[in-house]
py3Dmol code that shows the C-alpha trace and the ligand (Angstrom):
import py3Dmol

protein = """\
ATOM      1  CA  UNK A   1      70.194 -69.869 -29.835  1.00  0.00           C
ATOM      2  CA  UNK A   2      67.807 -67.440 -28.112  1.00  0.00           C
ATOM      3  CA  UNK A   3      68.088 -64.087 -29.781  1.00  0.00           C
ATOM      4  CA  UNK A   4      66.048 -60.950 -29.090  1.00  0.00           C
ATOM      5  CA  UNK A   5      66.108 -57.313 -30.080  1.00  0.00           C
ATOM      6  CA  UNK A   6      64.569 -53.977 -29.128  1.00  0.00           C
ATOM      7  CA  UNK A   7      64.094 -50.705 -31.017  1.00  0.00           C
ATOM      8  CA  UNK A   8      65.580 -47.254 -30.590  1.00  0.00           C
ATOM      9  CA  UNK A   9      63.242 -44.401 -29.623  1.00  0.00           C
ATOM     10  CA  UNK A  10      62.908 -40.726 -30.428  1.00  0.00           C
ATOM     11  CA  UNK A  11      60.893 -37.860 -29.045  1.00  0.00           C
ATOM     12  CA  UNK A  12      58.640 -36.914 -31.982  1.00  0.00           C
ATOM     13  CA  UNK A  13      57.565 -33.603 -30.446  1.00  0.00           C
ATOM     14  CA  UNK A  14      57.269 -31.808 -27.116  1.00  0.00           C
ATOM     15  CA  UNK A  15      60.810 -32.067 -25.712  1.00  0.00           C
ATOM     16  CA  UNK A  16      61.770 -29.433 -23.129  1.00  0.00           C
ATOM     17  CA  UNK A  17      58.156 -28.262 -22.663  1.00  0.00           C
ATOM     18  CA  UNK A  18      57.566 -31.757 -21.222  1.00  0.00           C
ATOM     19  CA  UNK A  19      59.823 -30.833 -18.288  1.00  0.00           C
ATOM     20  CA  UNK A  20      57.259 -28.096 -17.483  1.00  0.00           C
ATOM     21  CA  UNK A  21      54.193 -30.327 -17.491  1.00  0.00           C
ATOM     22  CA  UNK A  22      53.205 -30.169 -21.157  1.00  0.00           C
ATOM     23  CA  UNK A  23      52.713 -33.393 -23.169  1.00  0.00           C
ATOM     24  CA  UNK A  24      55.311 -35.028 -25.402  1.00  0.00           C
ATOM     25  CA  UNK A  25      55.050 -37.839 -27.953  1.00  0.00           C
ATOM     26  CA  UNK A  26      57.771 -40.466 -28.220  1.00  0.00           C
ATOM     27  CA  UNK A  27      57.983 -43.150 -30.897  1.00  0.00           C
ATOM     28  CA  UNK A  28      59.837 -46.452 -31.417  1.00  0.00           C
ATOM     29  CA  UNK A  29      62.180 -46.748 -34.404  1.00  0.00           C
ATOM     30  CA  UNK A  30      61.571 -50.308 -35.531  1.00  0.00           C
ATOM     31  CA  UNK A  31      64.383 -50.290 -38.105  1.00  0.00           C
ATOM     32  CA  UNK A  32      67.115 -49.219 -35.665  1.00  0.00           C
ATOM     33  CA  UNK A  33      67.724 -51.893 -33.039  1.00  0.00           C
ATOM     34  CA  UNK A  34      69.875 -53.367 -30.297  1.00  0.00           C
ATOM     35  CA  UNK A  35      70.116 -57.144 -29.966  1.00  0.00           C
ATOM     36  CA  UNK A  36      71.194 -59.848 -27.543  1.00  0.00           C
ATOM     37  CA  UNK A  37      72.093 -63.462 -28.274  1.00  0.00           C
ATOM     38  CA  UNK A  38      72.399 -66.083 -25.541  1.00  0.00           C
ATOM     39  CA  UNK A  39      74.657 -69.154 -25.828  1.00  0.00           C
ATOM     40  CA  UNK A  40      75.328 -71.858 -23.236  1.00  0.00           C
ATOM     41  CA  UNK A  41      78.534 -71.181 -21.254  1.00  0.00           C
ATOM     42  CA  UNK A  42      81.032 -73.770 -20.047  1.00  0.00           C
ATOM     43  CA  UNK A  43      80.080 -75.463 -16.770  1.00  0.00           C
ATOM     44  CA  UNK A  44      80.845 -73.303 -13.749  1.00  0.00           C
ATOM     45  CA  UNK A  45      81.683 -70.222 -15.844  1.00  0.00           C
ATOM     46  CA  UNK A  46      78.704 -68.176 -14.670  1.00  0.00           C
ATOM     47  CA  UNK A  47      77.182 -65.368 -16.692  1.00  0.00           C
ATOM     48  CA  UNK A  48      79.403 -63.749 -19.342  1.00  0.00           C
ATOM     49  CA  UNK A  49      78.505 -60.515 -21.117  1.00  0.00           C
ATOM     50  CA  UNK A  50      80.183 -59.592 -24.380  1.00  0.00           C
ATOM     51  CA  UNK A  51      79.909 -56.293 -26.253  1.00  0.00           C
ATOM     52  CA  UNK A  52      82.166 -56.912 -29.268  1.00  0.00           C
ATOM     53  CA  UNK A  53      81.367 -53.521 -30.856  1.00  0.00           C
ATOM     54  CA  UNK A  54      82.910 -51.885 -27.771  1.00  0.00           C
ATOM     55  CA  UNK A  55      85.672 -54.469 -27.433  1.00  0.00           C
ATOM     56  CA  UNK A  56      84.304 -55.347 -23.985  1.00  0.00           C
ATOM     57  CA  UNK A  57      83.732 -58.726 -22.288  1.00  0.00           C
ATOM     58  CA  UNK A  58      83.214 -59.386 -18.619  1.00  0.00           C
ATOM     59  CA  UNK A  59      81.863 -61.874 -16.064  1.00  0.00           C
ATOM     60  CA  UNK A  60      78.740 -60.424 -14.461  1.00  0.00           C
ATOM     61  CA  UNK A  61      79.663 -61.572 -10.936  1.00  0.00           C
ATOM     62  CA  UNK A  62      83.102 -59.926 -11.210  1.00  0.00           C
ATOM     63  CA  UNK A  63      81.677 -56.509 -12.150  1.00  0.00           C
ATOM     64  CA  UNK A  64      78.467 -56.374 -10.100  1.00  0.00           C
ATOM     65  CA  UNK A  65      78.254 -52.573 -10.352  1.00  0.00           C
ATOM     66  CA  UNK A  66      77.979 -52.669 -14.131  1.00  0.00           C
ATOM     67  CA  UNK A  67      74.319 -51.818 -14.934  1.00  0.00           C
ATOM     68  CA  UNK A  68      74.011 -54.665 -17.443  1.00  0.00           C
ATOM     69  CA  UNK A  69      75.564 -57.181 -14.996  1.00  0.00           C
ATOM     70  CA  UNK A  70      73.075 -56.099 -12.374  1.00  0.00           C
ATOM     71  CA  UNK A  71      70.106 -56.172 -14.738  1.00  0.00           C
ATOM     72  CA  UNK A  72      71.031 -59.614 -16.135  1.00  0.00           C
ATOM     73  CA  UNK A  73      71.457 -61.106 -12.654  1.00  0.00           C
ATOM     74  CA  UNK A  74      68.230 -59.494 -11.413  1.00  0.00           C
ATOM     75  CA  UNK A  75      66.324 -60.729 -14.470  1.00  0.00           C
ATOM     76  CA  UNK A  76      67.582 -64.306 -14.144  1.00  0.00           C
ATOM     77  CA  UNK A  77      66.777 -64.347 -10.416  1.00  0.00           C
ATOM     78  CA  UNK A  78      63.284 -63.022 -11.178  1.00  0.00           C
ATOM     79  CA  UNK A  79      62.781 -65.755 -13.789  1.00  0.00           C
ATOM     80  CA  UNK A  80      63.860 -68.358 -11.191  1.00  0.00           C
ATOM     81  CA  UNK A  81      67.245 -69.244 -12.776  1.00  0.00           C
ATOM     82  CA  UNK A  82      69.834 -67.399 -10.704  1.00  0.00           C
ATOM     83  CA  UNK A  83      72.936 -69.513 -11.339  1.00  0.00           C
ATOM     84  CA  UNK A  84      73.187 -70.368 -15.012  1.00  0.00           C
ATOM     85  CA  UNK A  85      76.307 -70.648 -17.158  1.00  0.00           C
ATOM     86  CA  UNK A  86      75.464 -68.398 -20.087  1.00  0.00           C
ATOM     87  CA  UNK A  87      77.229 -66.142 -22.510  1.00  0.00           C
ATOM     88  CA  UNK A  88      75.283 -63.126 -23.820  1.00  0.00           C
ATOM     89  CA  UNK A  89      76.487 -61.136 -26.831  1.00  0.00           C
ATOM     90  CA  UNK A  90      75.123 -57.585 -27.090  1.00  0.00           C
ATOM     91  CA  UNK A  91      75.129 -55.526 -30.277  1.00  0.00           C
ATOM     92  CA  UNK A  92      73.568 -52.209 -31.155  1.00  0.00           C
ATOM     93  CA  UNK A  93      73.072 -50.082 -34.251  1.00  0.00           C
ATOM     94  CA  UNK A  94      71.866 -47.177 -32.097  1.00  0.00           C
ATOM     95  CA  UNK A  95      74.247 -44.227 -31.663  1.00  0.00           C
ATOM     96  CA  UNK A  96      74.949 -43.748 -27.962  1.00  0.00           C
ATOM     97  CA  UNK A  97      74.219 -40.525 -26.065  1.00  0.00           C
ATOM     98  CA  UNK A  98      72.129 -39.184 -28.939  1.00  0.00           C
ATOM     99  CA  UNK A  99      68.653 -39.225 -27.395  1.00  0.00           C
ATOM    100  CA  UNK A 100      67.775 -42.457 -29.200  1.00  0.00           C
ATOM    101  CA  UNK A 101      67.343 -44.581 -26.090  1.00  0.00           C
ATOM    102  CA  UNK A 102      70.320 -46.842 -26.738  1.00  0.00           C
ATOM    103  CA  UNK A 103      70.631 -47.784 -23.054  1.00  0.00           C
ATOM    104  CA  UNK A 104      66.980 -48.812 -22.733  1.00  0.00           C
ATOM    105  CA  UNK A 105      67.113 -50.745 -26.030  1.00  0.00           C
ATOM    106  CA  UNK A 106      70.193 -52.752 -25.013  1.00  0.00           C
ATOM    107  CA  UNK A 107      68.683 -53.431 -21.582  1.00  0.00           C
ATOM    108  CA  UNK A 108      65.354 -54.523 -23.100  1.00  0.00           C
ATOM    109  CA  UNK A 109      67.039 -56.800 -25.646  1.00  0.00           C
ATOM    110  CA  UNK A 110      69.082 -58.346 -22.814  1.00  0.00           C
ATOM    111  CA  UNK A 111      66.006 -59.066 -20.661  1.00  0.00           C
ATOM    112  CA  UNK A 112      64.041 -60.423 -23.645  1.00  0.00           C
ATOM    113  CA  UNK A 113      66.901 -62.742 -24.666  1.00  0.00           C
ATOM    114  CA  UNK A 114      67.429 -64.051 -21.119  1.00  0.00           C
ATOM    115  CA  UNK A 115      63.680 -64.663 -20.797  1.00  0.00           C
ATOM    116  CA  UNK A 116      63.720 -66.607 -24.072  1.00  0.00           C
ATOM    117  CA  UNK A 117      66.756 -68.617 -22.882  1.00  0.00           C
ATOM    118  CA  UNK A 118      64.998 -69.803 -19.723  1.00  0.00           C
ATOM    119  CA  UNK A 119      61.501 -70.107 -21.207  1.00  0.00           C
ATOM    120  CA  UNK A 120      60.058 -67.157 -19.244  1.00  0.00           C
ATOM    121  CA  UNK A 121      57.364 -65.000 -20.856  1.00  0.00           C
ATOM    122  CA  UNK A 122      57.377 -61.584 -19.154  1.00  0.00           C
ATOM    123  CA  UNK A 123      54.909 -59.120 -20.668  1.00  0.00           C
ATOM    124  CA  UNK A 124      56.066 -55.701 -21.941  1.00  0.00           C
ATOM    125  CA  UNK A 125      54.930 -53.995 -18.711  1.00  0.00           C
ATOM    126  CA  UNK A 126      57.148 -56.284 -16.625  1.00  0.00           C
ATOM    127  CA  UNK A 127      60.151 -55.742 -18.928  1.00  0.00           C
ATOM    128  CA  UNK A 128      59.565 -51.989 -18.913  1.00  0.00           C
ATOM    129  CA  UNK A 129      59.462 -52.007 -15.115  1.00  0.00           C
ATOM    130  CA  UNK A 130      62.715 -53.999 -14.847  1.00  0.00           C
ATOM    131  CA  UNK A 131      64.518 -51.662 -17.265  1.00  0.00           C
ATOM    132  CA  UNK A 132      63.147 -48.604 -15.458  1.00  0.00           C
ATOM    133  CA  UNK A 133      64.317 -49.944 -12.089  1.00  0.00           C
ATOM    134  CA  UNK A 134      67.784 -50.520 -13.547  1.00  0.00           C
ATOM    135  CA  UNK A 135      67.938 -46.997 -15.039  1.00  0.00           C
ATOM    136  CA  UNK A 136      66.775 -45.580 -11.723  1.00  0.00           C
ATOM    137  CA  UNK A 137      69.542 -47.348  -9.825  1.00  0.00           C
ATOM    138  CA  UNK A 138      72.245 -46.165 -12.189  1.00  0.00           C
ATOM    139  CA  UNK A 139      71.047 -42.886 -13.733  1.00  0.00           C
ATOM    140  CA  UNK A 140      69.107 -41.073 -11.003  1.00  0.00           C
ATOM    141  CA  UNK A 141      65.607 -40.040 -12.068  1.00  0.00           C
ATOM    142  CA  UNK A 142      64.785 -41.226 -15.592  1.00  0.00           C
ATOM    143  CA  UNK A 143      61.519 -39.899 -17.015  1.00  0.00           C
ATOM    144  CA  UNK A 144      60.141 -43.340 -17.888  1.00  0.00           C
ATOM    145  CA  UNK A 145      59.772 -42.428 -21.575  1.00  0.00           C
ATOM    146  CA  UNK A 146      62.591 -44.598 -22.899  1.00  0.00           C
ATOM    147  CA  UNK A 147      61.770 -47.871 -21.141  1.00  0.00           C
ATOM    148  CA  UNK A 148      58.061 -47.527 -21.980  1.00  0.00           C
ATOM    149  CA  UNK A 149      58.434 -46.786 -25.706  1.00  0.00           C
ATOM    150  CA  UNK A 150      61.126 -49.420 -26.142  1.00  0.00           C
ATOM    151  CA  UNK A 151      59.527 -52.273 -24.158  1.00  0.00           C
ATOM    152  CA  UNK A 152      56.003 -51.724 -25.574  1.00  0.00           C
ATOM    153  CA  UNK A 153      57.378 -50.798 -29.000  1.00  0.00           C
ATOM    154  CA  UNK A 154      54.566 -48.346 -29.411  1.00  0.00           C
ATOM    155  CA  UNK A 155      54.128 -44.572 -29.756  1.00  0.00           C
ATOM    156  CA  UNK A 156      53.282 -42.970 -26.414  1.00  0.00           C
ATOM    157  CA  UNK A 157      51.762 -39.786 -25.069  1.00  0.00           C
ATOM    158  CA  UNK A 158      53.699 -38.676 -22.023  1.00  0.00           C
ATOM    159  CA  UNK A 159      52.846 -36.032 -19.420  1.00  0.00           C
ATOM    160  CA  UNK A 160      55.161 -35.561 -16.494  1.00  0.00           C
ATOM    161  CA  UNK A 161      53.765 -33.964 -13.339  1.00  0.00           C
ATOM    162  CA  UNK A 162      54.231 -30.172 -13.241  1.00  0.00           C
ATOM    163  CA  UNK A 163      57.672 -28.967 -12.232  1.00  0.00           C
ATOM    164  CA  UNK A 164      57.750 -29.422  -8.465  1.00  0.00           C
ATOM    165  CA  UNK A 165      57.429 -26.073  -6.678  1.00  0.00           C
ATOM    166  CA  UNK A 166      57.551 -27.767  -3.279  1.00  0.00           C
ATOM    167  CA  UNK A 167      59.446 -30.632  -1.691  1.00  0.00           C
ATOM    168  CA  UNK A 168      56.454 -32.937  -2.196  1.00  0.00           C
ATOM    169  CA  UNK A 169      57.347 -36.160  -4.052  1.00  0.00           C
ATOM    170  CA  UNK A 170      56.654 -35.892  -7.804  1.00  0.00           C
ATOM    171  CA  UNK A 171      53.453 -37.457  -9.101  1.00  0.00           C
ATOM    172  CA  UNK A 172      53.709 -40.457 -11.406  1.00  0.00           C
ATOM    173  CA  UNK A 173      53.753 -39.454 -15.083  1.00  0.00           C
ATOM    174  CA  UNK A 174      50.796 -40.139 -17.356  1.00  0.00           C
ATOM    175  CA  UNK A 175      51.795 -42.569 -20.105  1.00  0.00           C
ATOM    176  CA  UNK A 176      49.254 -43.594 -22.766  1.00  0.00           C
ATOM    177  CA  UNK A 177      49.699 -45.586 -25.969  1.00  0.00           C
ATOM    178  CA  UNK A 178      48.855 -43.667 -29.146  1.00  0.00           C
ATOM    179  CA  UNK A 179      47.540 -45.324 -32.262  1.00  0.00           C
ATOM    180  CA  UNK A 180      49.140 -44.475 -35.587  1.00  0.00           C
ATOM    181  CA  UNK A 181      46.531 -44.268 -38.361  1.00  0.00           C
ATOM    182  CA  UNK A 182      48.631 -44.942 -41.450  1.00  0.00           C
ATOM    183  CA  UNK A 183      52.261 -46.079 -41.511  1.00  0.00           C
ATOM    184  CA  UNK A 184      54.408 -42.922 -41.518  1.00  0.00           C
ATOM    185  CA  UNK A 185      58.018 -42.734 -42.655  1.00  0.00           C
ATOM    186  CA  UNK A 186      60.718 -40.954 -40.665  1.00  0.00           C
ATOM    187  CA  UNK A 187      64.262 -40.190 -41.784  1.00  0.00           C
ATOM    188  CA  UNK A 188      66.706 -39.509 -38.962  1.00  0.00           C
ATOM    189  CA  UNK A 189      70.009 -37.670 -39.364  1.00  0.00           C
ATOM    190  CA  UNK A 190      72.717 -37.544 -36.711  1.00  0.00           C
ATOM    191  CA  UNK A 191      74.788 -34.344 -36.504  1.00  0.00           C
ATOM    192  CA  UNK A 192      77.570 -36.336 -34.846  1.00  0.00           C
ATOM    193  CA  UNK A 193      77.759 -33.571 -32.237  1.00  0.00           C
ATOM    194  CA  UNK A 194      77.419 -35.064 -28.757  1.00  0.00           C
ATOM    195  CA  UNK A 195      75.810 -32.859 -26.130  1.00  0.00           C
ATOM    196  CA  UNK A 196      74.858 -33.867 -22.585  1.00  0.00           C
ATOM    197  CA  UNK A 197      71.070 -33.593 -22.071  1.00  0.00           C
ATOM    198  CA  UNK A 198      71.489 -31.677 -18.803  1.00  0.00           C
ATOM    199  CA  UNK A 199      73.223 -28.666 -20.434  1.00  0.00           C
ATOM    200  CA  UNK A 200      70.406 -27.438 -22.703  1.00  0.00           C
ATOM    201  CA  UNK A 201      67.894 -28.464 -20.021  1.00  0.00           C
ATOM    202  CA  UNK A 202      69.722 -26.220 -17.514  1.00  0.00           C
ATOM    203  CA  UNK A 203      69.926 -23.354 -20.029  1.00  0.00           C
ATOM    204  CA  UNK A 204      66.165 -23.498 -20.636  1.00  0.00           C
ATOM    205  CA  UNK A 205      65.588 -23.545 -16.874  1.00  0.00           C
ATOM    206  CA  UNK A 206      67.720 -20.428 -16.379  1.00  0.00           C
ATOM    207  CA  UNK A 207      65.960 -18.617 -19.247  1.00  0.00           C
ATOM    208  CA  UNK A 208      62.528 -19.653 -17.890  1.00  0.00           C
ATOM    209  CA  UNK A 209      63.405 -18.356 -14.425  1.00  0.00           C
ATOM    210  CA  UNK A 210      64.580 -15.057 -15.942  1.00  0.00           C
ATOM    211  CA  UNK A 211      61.453 -14.555 -18.084  1.00  0.00           C
ATOM    212  CA  UNK A 212      58.564 -16.723 -16.939  1.00  0.00           C
ATOM    213  CA  UNK A 213      55.767 -15.233 -19.101  1.00  0.00           C
ATOM    214  CA  UNK A 214      57.677 -15.609 -22.374  1.00  0.00           C
ATOM    215  CA  UNK A 215      58.817 -19.154 -21.667  1.00  0.00           C
ATOM    216  CA  UNK A 216      55.431 -20.272 -20.334  1.00  0.00           C
ATOM    217  CA  UNK A 217      54.035 -18.934 -23.637  1.00  0.00           C
ATOM    218  CA  UNK A 218      56.509 -21.054 -25.635  1.00  0.00           C
ATOM    219  CA  UNK A 219      55.655 -24.129 -23.565  1.00  0.00           C
ATOM    220  CA  UNK A 220      51.909 -23.538 -24.015  1.00  0.00           C
ATOM    221  CA  UNK A 221      52.376 -23.221 -27.785  1.00  0.00           C
ATOM    222  CA  UNK A 222      54.364 -26.478 -27.830  1.00  0.00           C
ATOM    223  CA  UNK A 223      51.714 -28.214 -25.686  1.00  0.00           C
ATOM    224  CA  UNK A 224      49.005 -27.133 -28.131  1.00  0.00           C
ATOM    225  CA  UNK A 225      50.866 -28.387 -31.191  1.00  0.00           C
ATOM    226  CA  UNK A 226      51.687 -31.718 -29.509  1.00  0.00           C
ATOM    227  CA  UNK A 227      47.948 -32.204 -28.858  1.00  0.00           C
ATOM    228  CA  UNK A 228      47.256 -31.481 -32.542  1.00  0.00           C
ATOM    229  CA  UNK A 229      50.084 -33.840 -33.545  1.00  0.00           C
ATOM    230  CA  UNK A 230      48.411 -36.648 -31.609  1.00  0.00           C
ATOM    231  CA  UNK A 231      45.239 -36.240 -33.685  1.00  0.00           C
ATOM    232  CA  UNK A 232      47.254 -36.072 -36.905  1.00  0.00           C
ATOM    233  CA  UNK A 233      49.093 -39.273 -35.945  1.00  0.00           C
ATOM    234  CA  UNK A 234      45.882 -41.069 -35.101  1.00  0.00           C
ATOM    235  CA  UNK A 235      44.198 -40.100 -38.365  1.00  0.00           C
ATOM    236  CA  UNK A 236      47.394 -40.612 -40.397  1.00  0.00           C
ATOM    237  CA  UNK A 237      47.362 -36.985 -41.625  1.00  0.00           C
ATOM    238  CA  UNK A 238      51.034 -36.700 -42.632  1.00  0.00           C
ATOM    239  CA  UNK A 239      50.933 -33.178 -44.183  1.00  0.00           C
ATOM    240  CA  UNK A 240      49.416 -31.698 -41.001  1.00  0.00           C
ATOM    241  CA  UNK A 241      51.876 -33.595 -38.818  1.00  0.00           C
ATOM    242  CA  UNK A 242      54.776 -32.315 -40.969  1.00  0.00           C
ATOM    243  CA  UNK A 243      53.607 -28.730 -40.541  1.00  0.00           C
ATOM    244  CA  UNK A 244      53.339 -29.217 -36.765  1.00  0.00           C
ATOM    245  CA  UNK A 245      56.900 -30.580 -36.627  1.00  0.00           C
ATOM    246  CA  UNK A 246      58.133 -27.439 -38.431  1.00  0.00           C
ATOM    247  CA  UNK A 247      56.253 -25.268 -35.924  1.00  0.00           C
ATOM    248  CA  UNK A 248      57.815 -27.232 -33.067  1.00  0.00           C
ATOM    249  CA  UNK A 249      61.290 -26.639 -34.538  1.00  0.00           C
ATOM    250  CA  UNK A 250      60.641 -22.870 -34.701  1.00  0.00           C
ATOM    251  CA  UNK A 251      59.681 -22.902 -31.020  1.00  0.00           C
ATOM    252  CA  UNK A 252      62.737 -24.989 -30.086  1.00  0.00           C
ATOM    253  CA  UNK A 253      64.871 -22.376 -31.858  1.00  0.00           C
ATOM    254  CA  UNK A 254      63.170 -19.712 -29.704  1.00  0.00           C
ATOM    255  CA  UNK A 255      64.009 -21.762 -26.617  1.00  0.00           C
ATOM    256  CA  UNK A 256      67.664 -21.636 -27.702  1.00  0.00           C
ATOM    257  CA  UNK A 257      68.265 -25.398 -27.937  1.00  0.00           C
ATOM    258  CA  UNK A 258      68.843 -25.717 -31.682  1.00  0.00           C
ATOM    259  CA  UNK A 259      72.289 -25.455 -33.313  1.00  0.00           C
ATOM    260  CA  UNK A 260      73.765 -24.578 -36.728  1.00  0.00           C
ATOM    261  CA  UNK A 261      74.499 -28.274 -37.433  1.00  0.00           C
ATOM    262  CA  UNK A 262      70.911 -29.291 -36.617  1.00  0.00           C
ATOM    263  CA  UNK A 263      69.435 -26.441 -38.653  1.00  0.00           C
ATOM    264  CA  UNK A 264      71.599 -27.315 -41.632  1.00  0.00           C
ATOM    265  CA  UNK A 265      70.331 -30.919 -41.701  1.00  0.00           C
ATOM    266  CA  UNK A 266      66.738 -29.752 -41.100  1.00  0.00           C
ATOM    267  CA  UNK A 267      67.012 -27.311 -44.011  1.00  0.00           C
ATOM    268  CA  UNK A 268      68.517 -29.961 -46.295  1.00  0.00           C
ATOM    269  CA  UNK A 269      65.700 -32.399 -45.455  1.00  0.00           C
ATOM    270  CA  UNK A 270      63.027 -29.788 -46.160  1.00  0.00           C
ATOM    271  CA  UNK A 271      64.636 -28.789 -49.456  1.00  0.00           C
ATOM    272  CA  UNK A 272      64.791 -32.468 -50.457  1.00  0.00           C
ATOM    273  CA  UNK A 273      61.019 -32.734 -49.953  1.00  0.00           C
ATOM    274  CA  UNK A 274      60.378 -33.599 -46.299  1.00  0.00           C
ATOM    275  CA  UNK A 275      56.842 -32.878 -45.050  1.00  0.00           C
ATOM    276  CA  UNK A 276      58.391 -31.397 -41.893  1.00  0.00           C
ATOM    277  CA  UNK A 277      61.614 -31.598 -39.889  1.00  0.00           C
ATOM    278  CA  UNK A 278      62.892 -30.754 -36.417  1.00  0.00           C
ATOM    279  CA  UNK A 279      65.561 -31.566 -33.901  1.00  0.00           C
ATOM    280  CA  UNK A 280      64.751 -34.427 -31.547  1.00  0.00           C
ATOM    281  CA  UNK A 281      65.734 -34.684 -27.889  1.00  0.00           C
ATOM    282  CA  UNK A 282      67.640 -32.169 -25.846  1.00  0.00           C
ATOM    283  CA  UNK A 283      69.296 -30.269 -28.717  1.00  0.00           C
ATOM    284  CA  UNK A 284      72.645 -28.463 -29.197  1.00  0.00           C
ATOM    285  CA  UNK A 285      73.636 -31.602 -31.114  1.00  0.00           C
ATOM    286  CA  UNK A 286      72.328 -35.136 -31.434  1.00  0.00           C
ATOM    287  CA  UNK A 287      69.765 -35.990 -34.065  1.00  0.00           C
ATOM    288  CA  UNK A 288      67.076 -34.417 -36.218  1.00  0.00           C
ATOM    289  CA  UNK A 289      64.072 -36.162 -37.742  1.00  0.00           C
ATOM    290  CA  UNK A 290      62.170 -35.575 -40.961  1.00  0.00           C
ATOM    291  CA  UNK A 291      58.680 -36.808 -41.785  1.00  0.00           C
ATOM    292  CA  UNK A 292      58.623 -38.054 -45.380  1.00  0.00           C
ATOM    293  CA  UNK A 293      56.574 -40.130 -47.773  1.00  0.00           C
ATOM    294  CA  UNK A 294      57.808 -43.710 -48.270  1.00  0.00           C
ATOM    295  CA  UNK A 295      58.911 -42.846 -51.820  1.00  0.00           C
ATOM    296  CA  UNK A 296      60.839 -39.664 -50.962  1.00  0.00           C
ATOM    297  CA  UNK A 297      62.652 -41.168 -47.930  1.00  0.00           C
ATOM    298  CA  UNK A 298      65.713 -42.493 -49.861  1.00  0.00           C
ATOM    299  CA  UNK A 299      66.267 -39.116 -51.587  1.00  0.00           C
ATOM    300  CA  UNK A 300      66.070 -37.279 -48.262  1.00  0.00           C
ATOM    301  CA  UNK A 301      68.364 -39.821 -46.602  1.00  0.00           C
ATOM    302  CA  UNK A 302      70.933 -39.352 -49.404  1.00  0.00           C
ATOM    303  CA  UNK A 303      70.720 -35.561 -49.077  1.00  0.00           C
ATOM    304  CA  UNK A 304      71.394 -35.821 -45.327  1.00  0.00           C
ATOM    305  CA  UNK A 305      74.386 -38.096 -45.919  1.00  0.00           C
ATOM    306  CA  UNK A 306      75.771 -35.643 -48.499  1.00  0.00           C
ATOM    307  CA  UNK A 307      75.285 -32.820 -46.008  1.00  0.00           C
ATOM    308  CA  UNK A 308      77.537 -34.606 -43.505  1.00  0.00           C
ATOM    309  CA  UNK A 309      75.118 -36.518 -41.242  1.00  0.00           C
ATOM    310  CA  UNK A 310      77.197 -39.151 -39.434  1.00  0.00           C
ATOM    311  CA  UNK A 311      74.331 -41.681 -39.272  1.00  0.00           C
ATOM    312  CA  UNK A 312      71.147 -41.723 -41.329  1.00  0.00           C
ATOM    313  CA  UNK A 313      68.214 -44.046 -40.674  1.00  0.00           C
ATOM    314  CA  UNK A 314      64.917 -44.625 -42.455  1.00  0.00           C
ATOM    315  CA  UNK A 315      62.178 -46.149 -40.323  1.00  0.00           C
ATOM    316  CA  UNK A 316      58.435 -46.564 -40.407  1.00  0.00           C
ATOM    317  CA  UNK A 317      56.031 -45.676 -37.616  1.00  0.00           C
ATOM    318  CA  UNK A 318      53.454 -48.400 -37.352  1.00  0.00           C
ATOM    319  CA  UNK A 319      50.852 -49.630 -35.006  1.00  0.00           C
ATOM    320  CA  UNK A 320      52.416 -51.446 -32.072  1.00  0.00           C
ATOM    321  CA  UNK A 321      54.580 -54.328 -33.228  1.00  0.00           C
ATOM    322  CA  UNK A 322      56.076 -56.332 -30.402  1.00  0.00           C
ATOM    323  CA  UNK A 323      58.716 -58.308 -32.230  1.00  0.00           C
ATOM    324  CA  UNK A 324      61.373 -60.543 -30.699  1.00  0.00           C
TER     325      UNK A 324
END
"""
ligand_1 = """\
14
PMV
O 67.788 -36.979 -24.225
P 66.418 -37.299 -24.731
O 66.282 -37.400 -26.181
O 65.721 -38.434 -24.052
O 65.539 -36.007 -24.503
C 65.547 -35.156 -23.420
C 64.198 -34.545 -23.412
C 64.100 -33.266 -22.619
O 62.741 -32.898 -22.670
C 64.937 -32.171 -23.218
C 64.531 -33.473 -21.191
C 63.630 -34.375 -20.383
O 64.106 -34.834 -19.312
O 62.466 -34.597 -20.733
"""
view = py3Dmol.view(width=600, height=400)
view.addModel(protein, "pdb")
view.setStyle({"model": 0}, {"cartoon": {"style": "trace"}})
view.addModel(ligand_1, "xyz")
view.setStyle({"model": 1}, {"stick": {}})
view.zoomTo()
view.show()
């Protein structure tokens, strides 16, 4: 049966400052994936979607406003097979609402599996565009980071246009693939604390408006370290990258988006031998990441579990691997 999967993503460095025009780096997490499996349906049954982990099952035509119904029907129409009787089972190991791109990964796995089922061969750019269009319809103005990292399964350099000071339409973001010199190991720990992205983003905005010079200084410092992190990634210089991640965490603490739970896990990872550690994503909860050596990763993962992390993942950052 056609089966396809797609990875989670994380922001490696540059979150928040990216909203103010500085660069950010996002990476795919190859070991943490969502998947979709397509089976033939009974004649006349239409397109069924099943999410057994959520206890959900529905007929796409009956719930047209569901984002996955809409994406599946759009994808099949685009591939020239609008009216098939299929049953698609979706699964995901990616914690939801944690900044790990679970929505984009499930959507990408769904499109890849449907393409495989009908013999279509969309390239990553086409899949990324379809997932972006779906996110845009249902979630307002996505940045484009998630669909790009997930569909290309490659580290990216991302620069959004400067925060709009006028009513002019925003410029398209700059998105470039980044090469990773040597495989690097990341350990991810989830605080289990869910926090809506918009809350810390709004708090940073209010603080920036109240004290522009200080916050522009923080954003400049983050922009500089993200540029250095790109070189360290490309050359595979893990110790330098680890140090830059620590510096980024200190600046995120200054921005006020860290939390005691995040700092506890970050501290535990450093004490267990991480080369560097920081929160990832919007903050006030969600996940932290630690850069480790391949051999120290299991020890650091165990330390995070003992410290109360609700999910712990070990994954390797590689050159682009587009895997079904
Ligand atoms: O929720 P995430 O992990 O995709 O990260 C949000 C990143 C921010 O820079 C805080 C906000 C943004 O829109 O870029």
